[in-house]
Structures are given as structure tokens and as C-alpha cells.
N, C-alpha and C positions, 0 to 999 in steps of 0.2 A: 592272260598278260598282268605282268609288272605291275606293277606300279610305279611312278618315275616322276612322280614328284609330289612334293612338296607343298605349293600354298595354291591358292587358290581365289584367284578375285573376278571381278569383272570391271569392263571397262565398257565408254562409251562409242560406240565406232560413229565417225562422223568422215563427209563426203571429202570434209575441206582439209586433212591433216591424209599423212601418209602410211603405209604401214601398218600397224596394228586398224588404223582408221579408217584404210583407206574401202571403197564404198565399196560393197559386192553386188551379188547379184535381188539379195533382198533389201538394199535400201540401208539407210538411216537405220541404224540401232545398237543393241549391246555385243558383245562377245566377251568367250570366257577364256581367260587365260590361266595357265597350267607353265610356273615358274615363268609369267610374263611374256611369254609363246601363247598366240592365238589357236581355238581347237578348231581342227577342220573335220568335214561332214567327210562320212568315207571315201563319197567323190571330190572330195581335196578342194570341196569349197570352203567359204570362213563360214563358219557356226555364228550369224548375225541373228540375235532372235531382237522381236518387235516392241517387248516392253522389259524397263525395268525387274517386275516382278516375277517373268517365268526367267527372264537370265541369273537369278540370285535361286529362283529353284534347281535351274540345272545348276549351277555351281554349287548350290547343295548337293548333291547325286556326287560331281563327282568328288565332291569332301568327303563324303559318306565314303569312302570306299577302302576298304584295306588293303591289306599289303601284294594284295591280286584284285583286279580290275572286273569287276560283274557286270557285266553290259546287260543282263538280263533285270536288273534290278535300276538300273538308269531309266525308265518309261518317258519322263519326259524330252531326255534327251535323243533316245529312239527316234521320239513323233516330231521331233528339230530336225532331224537330222531325213526328215520321209518328208517332212515338208519342204527342205531346201534342193534335196538331191530328186528326186522321187513327182511332187505332186510341182514347183514351178516351172519346170519346163515342161510337162505336160496337164497344163490347170484345163483346157477344155476339154480333155479326155477323163481326170479325175471328176470332172463335175458331170459328165456325162453317168460314169459309175453310178455316180452320186442320185444323179433321177433314173435309173432304173428301173430304182425302188418306188416309185407314181406310182407301178400297181401295189397300188398300199395293202397293209396287212389290214387296216380299220378300213377299208373298203369289199373286204371281204366275208360277208357273214354265216354265222350256224341258219337251219330254215328249225333246227330244231334242238335238245330242248327247248323247251317255253322259258323257261330259267334261263339259261345261256344268251335265248337273244335279248331276255332282256336287259342281261347283267352289258351285253356287247355295245347294245344301243346306248345305255343309261350311260357308259364309263366311256365309248368311244366317240358317241357322237359329238359330245361335248369340243372336243379337239380337232372333229372336220370343221364344227362350227368357226372356233377358231382361227384353221384356215382359208376360212370364206370370208372373215372379218381381214385377220393382215393380209394377206395378198391375193383379193379376188378370187382364189381358188375353189372352187364350187365344185369338189370330185362325188361321185358315185359310187353307191354301194349298190352291192347282190348279195345273195345268198349263193351258195357254193362254192366251188372251188373252181370253173370253169374262166379261165381268162376272159378278159373284155375291157378293151379299151378306154381312159379315159378322157373327156371332151380337149380339144385341139387348148380350146382357152386357157384350160385349167393348166397341164403342160406348162404351157408356154409362159403362163406366169409362173410357173414354179421353176422355173428354168431358171429365168428371170434373175429369180432370188435365190438362190444356189449360185448363178455366174457372178453375182456383190462377192462371197465372199473372197477373204487373200489368202491367199497360199496354207499359211494358217490353222484359221479357220475350216476352211475344204477339207485337209490332212484330220480335223477332230471329225467332219461329216463321214468322210469316208470311211474314218476308222467304226462312227458307232451304227450308221446306218447298217450295214451285218448284222450288226447285233441286236438293232430293232427288229430290224426287218420291213420298217417303215420311215418314207422320208417326212412327215407329218411328224412325229414323235422326237424325228432327228433335229427338225429345224423346231419346235416346241424345245427339246434341249438348248439350241445355240443360241434361241434368242430369249433364254432363262423364264420361258414361260413353265420348262416341266423341270422338277432337277433329277440327277440319274434313275435314283429310285424310282420317282413316280412312272417314269418315264417309260423304267424297266419294267415296271408291275404291270403296267396299259397292254407293256408288248407282253409279256406273261398271263395275259389275263386265261387264255383256253386252260393253260396248263396250271393255273390255281385251280380252272372250275373243275379239272379235270381228279387234282389230287383231293378237294375237299369231299367230294363223292366216292374217290374207290382208295384213298390212301395216301401218302405220298411217296415217290421214289427214289433211294437214299441216290440214287444212282445221276439221275437227273435235278437232282438236288445240289447236287457239286458241283456239274457243266453250269447250271443260271447262277451258283457263288460265284463262279471263274467269272464266266460271262458281264456279272454288274459289278468286280471290282475291276474287271478290262474298262467297263462303261465308267467309272468312276474316277480311270485315269486318265483318260480321254477327256470327262467335263470338268475335271481340272484345269491339264493343257489348253479349253475354248475361254476360258475365264483367264487365266496367267498371260494369256497371247491377246485379251481385250485391253485397249489401253482405257475408256472404257468401262471396265468391272475387273481390275486388277490383283482378288482377291486369291 
């Protein structure tokens, strides 16, 4: 699509005024204006953003477009659209998708070799201890790949924690959790316990161990780099969406 605008500005969206300031499903927030006209989501909802920091970052994506608009490079805009069009109307269902990862990567342990067993314990146990302290979620661990259910009490408190996130934060969680394969690591990222690089490194512990022993596979390394880049973008969206930490 050809670029059809010259000026990109940010406007505060207030429920007390009409037109650009009209309250949307997202509530009070900030709108992106292209030559004075508000940007809409693909589903024609008002693109109302919860923080000025996120709005300015999304506006910069629109400002950075050349003669042709390249949506694939507008990651924050895409995530914001997803929050408003797909997550807000189906928040309970999306929270359920996030909760499907309560069968956590960190809880499935190797039984050999001893070096891997020790590394998993040393690197993963502190995160499970954090989940127990922060949420009261005492998750169990077992050796081997056979599925097992976590205690109902732990699942319940983690479900309550996930349900407390707003649609923008929940969008970030839903994007991060399949990359990490771990609800605990995803919550640690959301709460600032870990940054994207640390969370991803912990999720790749087994792969790192094998690479140290047998050498790095170039194709696997490239896939991992792409996933880490995606996770960093999600982390940025999460921080920009949070009034408490508009980095």
C-alpha cells in the first residue's frame, strides 16, 4: 500500500469529547492521527493505546514508513491491533490459551546425564521458587516426558494471576508463552523478574547443553535468533503498555 499521509501525531483520547476523543472499547488513552485522521484497527475499531509511551512508539512506526507502507516492520502496531481486535473481545479464551502452558517446560526434567540434571535444577529451580513465593503456586517436577497434572491449587492461583492482566499485557503474554514454552518464564518476563534474553536462555537450556557437547547447528541457531528477536519486540510492547514502566 502506498503511503497516503504526511504528518503523524498523537492525540489524547478522552470520553468527554467527540470525534477523535470519543471513548472506544479500549477506554481512555491515546490515538494516532494521520494528517489529523485517527488510525483504525483492521476490524475498524479505534486504535486507542493505554500509554503515551506506546502511542509515540507506534507513531514512530508510521513516521518511519517510506513511499510504500510495510506492515511487517510495524510490530508494535500489529500487537496493538491484536490486543484490540482479537484479545479484548475474547479475553477469557486468550487467558485460557496462556494457561495451557501451566504444564510448564521447567517442570519436566531429564533423568540423565547428571550434568544436565544438575544444570536444570540449578537454573530452573529458582524460577519455580519465585512462582511459589510470588503467587503461592507450588508446581511439581518430574523426570521424563510423560504428561502429568499440576496441583489444582497451583493452577487456580496462576489462572487468577493471568486473568488480572489487561488486553495489551495479555497480548504480550499470549505472544511470549509459545516462544518460551513456559508459563512461569512468561510471568517472570511480564513482572520484570527476567528480561527477554534471560528468559529465552532459560527456555533453551536443553538446546544450549546439547550444543556445548555436540556443536551448534547453524539452522537451529538462526531459528533461535529469530525467536529471540520476536520475544524482545514483545518485551518492548509489554513495557511500553505499562503505565508503571513506560520504558
